C-alpha positions as CSV (number, residue, x, y, z in Angstrom):
1,M,-11.9,13.7,-9.8
2,R,-15.5,13.0,-10.4
3,D,-17.4,15.6,-12.5
4,D,-20.0,16.1,-9.7
5,A,-17.4,16.7,-7.0
6,P,-18.2,19.7,-4.7
7,E,-16.2,22.9,-5.1
8,R,-13.0,22.9,-3.2
9,R,-12.6,25.8,-0.8
10,T,-10.3,26.9,2.0
11,R,-12.1,28.2,5.1
12,L,-11.3,29.1,8.7
13,H,-13.2,27.0,11.2
14,R,-13.3,27.6,14.9
15,V,-12.3,24.6,17.1
16,A,-15.2,23.4,19.3
17,R,-13.1,20.9,21.2
18,V,-10.3,18.4,21.0
19,R,-11.8,15.1,22.2
20,P,-9.3,12.6,23.5
21,L,-9.5,9.0,22.2
22,S,-7.4,6.0,22.9
23,G,-4.0,5.2,21.4
24,G,-2.8,8.7,21.1
25,C,-5.7,9.7,18.9
26,F,-8.2,12.5,19.2
27,A,-11.2,13.9,17.4
28,L,-10.7,17.5,16.3
29,E,-14.2,19.0,16.3
30,V,-14.9,22.2,14.4
31,E,-17.8,24.6,14.2
32,G,-19.4,25.9,11.0
33,A,-21.1,24.3,8.1
34,L,-19.0,21.9,6.0
35,P,-19.8,21.1,2.4
36,V,-21.5,17.8,1.4
37,T,-18.8,15.2,1.7
38,G,-18.6,11.6,0.6
39,A,-17.2,9.0,2.9
40,G,-13.5,8.6,2.0
41,Q,-13.0,12.2,0.8
42,F,-10.5,14.2,2.8
43,Y,-9.5,17.7,3.9
44,M,-6.2,19.5,4.2
45,L,-5.8,21.0,7.7
46,R,-3.4,23.4,9.4
47,T,-3.6,25.7,12.4
48,E,-4.3,29.4,11.8
49,H,-1.1,30.4,13.6
50,R,2.2,28.8,14.5
51,W,1.9,25.9,12.0
52,P,5.2,24.0,12.4
53,A,5.2,22.2,9.0
54,L,5.7,23.5,5.5
55,L,2.4,22.1,4.2
56,P,-1.0,21.2,5.6
57,R,-1.9,17.6,6.5
58,P,-4.7,15.4,5.0
59,F,-7.5,13.9,7.1
60,S,-10.7,12.0,6.2
61,L,-13.8,13.7,7.5
62,Y,-14.8,11.6,10.5
63,S,-18.2,12.9,11.3
64,M,-20.6,15.5,10.0
65,G,-22.8,17.7,12.3
66,E,-26.2,19.1,11.4
67,G,-26.4,22.7,10.0
68,E,-23.7,24.9,11.6
69,R,-22.5,22.2,14.0
70,G,-19.6,21.4,11.7
71,G,-17.9,18.1,11.9
72,S,-14.8,16.3,13.2
73,F,-11.5,14.8,12.0
74,L,-9.9,11.7,13.5
75,V,-6.2,12.4,14.1
76,K,-3.3,10.6,15.7
77,A,-0.5,12.7,17.1
78,V,2.7,11.4,15.4
79,G,4.6,14.6,14.4
80,P,4.8,18.4,14.6
81,G,1.7,19.0,12.5
82,T,-0.6,16.6,14.2
83,E,0.8,17.7,17.6
84,A,-0.1,21.3,16.7
85,L,-3.7,20.2,16.0
86,Q,-3.8,18.3,19.3
87,A,-2.7,21.5,21.1
88,C,-5.6,23.5,19.8
89,R,-8.1,24.7,22.3
90,A,-11.8,25.7,22.0
91,G,-12.0,29.0,20.1
92,D,-8.7,28.5,18.2
93,R,-9.1,28.4,14.4
94,V,-7.9,26.0,11.8
95,W,-7.6,26.3,8.0
96,V,-9.7,23.6,6.3
97,T,-9.5,22.9,2.6
98,G,-11.8,20.5,0.9
99,P,-13.5,18.2,0.3
100,L,-10.9,16.6,-1.9
101,G,-10.5,13.2,-3.6
102,R,-12.8,10.4,-4.7
103,P,-15.1,8.8,-2.1
104,F,-16.3,5.2,-1.7
105,P,-19.1,4.5,-4.2
106,D,-22.5,5.5,-2.8
107,D,-24.5,3.0,-4.7
108,V,-23.4,0.1,-2.4
109,C,-26.4,-0.3,-0.1
110,D,-24.9,-2.6,2.5
111,P,-21.1,-2.5,2.5
112,V,-18.7,-4.6,4.7
113,C,-16.3,-2.0,6.1
114,I,-12.9,-3.2,7.2
115,A,-10.7,-0.8,9.2
116,G,-7.3,-1.0,10.9
117,G,-6.4,1.6,13.5
118,I,-7.1,5.1,12.4
119,G,-8.2,3.7,9.1
120,V,-11.6,3.7,10.7
121,A,-11.9,7.5,10.0
122,P,-14.1,7.4,6.9
123,F,-16.5,4.8,8.3
124,L,-18.2,6.9,11.0
125,L,-19.3,9.4,8.3
126,L,-20.4,6.5,6.1
127,A,-22.5,5.0,9.0
128,Q,-24.1,8.4,9.5
129,Q,-25.0,8.6,5.8
130,Q,-26.4,5.1,5.8
131,R,-28.8,6.1,8.6
132,E,-29.8,9.3,6.9
133,R,-30.7,7.3,3.7
134,G,-32.6,4.6,5.6
135,R,-30.1,1.9,4.7
136,P,-28.9,-0.9,6.9
137,Q,-26.2,-0.2,9.5
138,P,-22.9,-1.1,7.9
139,R,-20.9,-4.1,9.2
140,L,-17.6,-2.8,10.6
141,L,-14.7,-5.2,11.1
142,F,-12.4,-3.1,13.2
143,G,-8.9,-4.4,14.0
144,G,-5.9,-3.3,16.0
145,R,-2.9,-4.7,17.8
146,T,-4.6,-4.2,21.2
147,Q,-7.9,-2.8,22.5
148,V,-6.2,0.6,23.0
149,A,-5.6,0.8,19.2
150,L,-9.4,0.7,18.5
151,A,-9.7,4.5,18.7
152,G,-13.3,5.8,18.4
153,L,-14.8,2.3,18.9
154,H,-17.6,3.6,21.1
155,D,-18.6,6.3,18.5
156,F,-20.1,3.5,16.4
157,A,-22.3,2.0,19.2
158,D,-25.7,3.1,17.6
159,L,-24.5,3.4,14.0
160,A,-22.9,0.1,12.9
161,R,-22.8,-3.6,13.5
162,V,-19.3,-3.7,14.9
163,F,-17.0,-6.8,14.9
164,P,-13.9,-5.8,16.8
165,C,-10.7,-7.9,16.7
166,T,-7.2,-7.5,18.3
167,D,-4.0,-9.3,17.7
168,D,-3.6,-10.1,21.4
169,G,-7.2,-11.0,22.0
170,S,-7.7,-8.1,24.5
171,H,-11.0,-7.2,22.8
172,G,-13.3,-9.1,20.5
173,F,-12.0,-11.7,18.1
174,R,-8.4,-12.7,18.5
175,G,-6.5,-12.5,15.2
176,L,-6.2,-10.3,12.1
177,V,-9.1,-8.7,10.3
178,T,-8.6,-11.2,7.4
179,D,-9.1,-14.0,10.0
180,L,-12.2,-12.3,11.2
181,L,-13.5,-11.9,7.6
182,G,-13.1,-15.6,7.1
183,D,-14.9,-16.4,10.3
184,L,-17.8,-14.1,9.4
185,L,-18.1,-15.7,6.0
186,Q,-18.3,-19.1,7.6
187,R,-21.0,-17.9,10.0
188,G,-23.0,-16.2,7.2
189,E,-22.6,-12.7,8.7
190,V,-20.8,-11.8,5.4
191,T,-21.3,-13.4,2.0
192,V,-19.1,-13.4,-1.1
193,A,-21.7,-11.3,-2.9
194,D,-21.0,-8.4,-0.5
195,T,-18.8,-5.4,-1.3
196,V,-15.9,-4.6,0.9
197,F,-14.7,-1.1,1.8
198,C,-11.3,-1.0,3.4
199,C,-8.9,1.5,5.0
200,G,-5.9,1.1,7.2
201,P,-2.2,0.3,7.1
202,D,-0.8,-0.8,3.7
203,P,0.0,-4.4,4.8
204,M,-3.5,-4.9,6.1
205,M,-5.0,-3.5,2.9
206,H,-2.9,-5.8,0.8
207,A,-4.0,-8.8,2.8
208,V,-7.7,-7.8,2.7
209,A,-7.5,-7.2,-1.1
210,A,-5.9,-10.7,-1.6
211,A,-8.5,-12.3,0.7
212,C,-11.3,-10.7,-1.4
213,A,-9.7,-11.6,-4.7
214,A,-9.4,-15.2,-3.6
215,R,-13.1,-15.2,-3.0
216,Q,-14.0,-13.0,-6.0
217,M,-15.4,-10.3,-3.7
218,K,-15.6,-6.7,-4.9
219,C,-13.2,-4.6,-2.8
220,Y,-12.5,-0.9,-2.6
221,L,-9.4,0.5,-0.8
222,S,-9.0,4.0,0.6
223,L,-5.2,4.6,0.5
224,E,-3.3,6.3,3.2
225,T,-0.6,7.5,0.8
226,Y,1.2,10.6,2.0
227,M,-0.2,13.7,0.4
228,A,1.6,17.0,0.4
229,C,-0.6,19.3,-1.5
230,G,-4.0,17.7,-2.1
231,Y,-4.4,19.2,-5.5
232,G,-2.3,17.0,-7.7
233,V,0.6,19.5,-8.1
234,C,3.4,17.8,-6.3
235,N,3.1,14.2,-7.7
236,G,4.2,12.9,-4.3
237,C,1.1,10.6,-3.9
238,S,1.4,8.8,-7.2
239,V,0.6,5.0,-7.2
240,A,0.9,2.4,-10.0
241,V,-2.5,1.6,-11.6
242,R,-4.2,-0.1,-14.5
243,G,-7.7,0.0,-16.0
244,E,-9.9,2.0,-18.3
245,R,-10.4,4.8,-15.8
246,F,-6.8,6.0,-16.3
247,H,-6.8,6.1,-20.1
248,G,-3.5,4.2,-20.4
249,W,-1.6,6.2,-17.8
250,P,0.5,3.8,-15.6
251,Y,0.3,6.1,-12.5
252,S,-2.5,7.9,-10.7
253,K,-2.4,10.8,-8.2
254,T,-4.1,9.6,-5.1
255,C,-5.3,13.0,-4.1
256,I,-7.3,13.4,-7.3
257,E,-8.3,10.0,-8.6
258,G,-8.2,8.4,-5.2
259,P,-7.9,8.0,-2.3
260,V,-10.5,5.3,-3.0
261,Y,-9.6,2.8,-5.7
262,C,-11.1,-0.5,-6.7
263,A,-8.6,-3.1,-5.5
264,D,-8.1,-4.5,-9.0
265,E,-7.1,-1.1,-10.3
266,L,-3.9,-1.1,-8.2
267,V,-0.6,-2.6,-9.3
268,G,1.5,-4.3,-6.7
């Protein structure tokens, strides 16, 4: 973890609302001030009562409110834990631990963000921070199998230059995000001098990393590795790595030294 990372704390936050999105996703909005959080950092969440899982679940911070307005987390209901969060009502409380992990580098002024499905979660916060810093709106290449899979698309309307794509052509560019990246490079909307930030399913991130490597583009990946504890205790989120940052260790704990890695740091 970076030396300047904020103190990790566990707090009870009151739920403001559960805002339905498409594709079985929702934004869990909470009240109360959250610590300064970098885009790509995550929190461990669980309900105050009747939590059906043994451990909390990790979620990137989706958006940050002003002052005591809290923030939100993008969630897809896929199991007992996420379904319990979806069942929350205004006034219920959730345990929130964080911020945790390593964010995307904040010295990239105009990143190209590439998201697949709920991998879009860290990029709304990034877009908010870009606006606060007076930087250009980030370019967001947002892909999904169908239009329904583009959960939260409208949240970016005034915050990012969005280039949607779908496998079936139901919305935006027809094809994969790597195809869209090639198209935008051809049209000059993206250049090989740009830096890519990527988050989404593993096969998509592998493809994006390979496409960037072929063009010698700098690429950072936010891994969606399963994390059980968030503190580096369980070793369940270890990934194979290389590079000076790891001082010769062949494995890295995603919850501490990630979830954001430079693509060339990852093995396989």
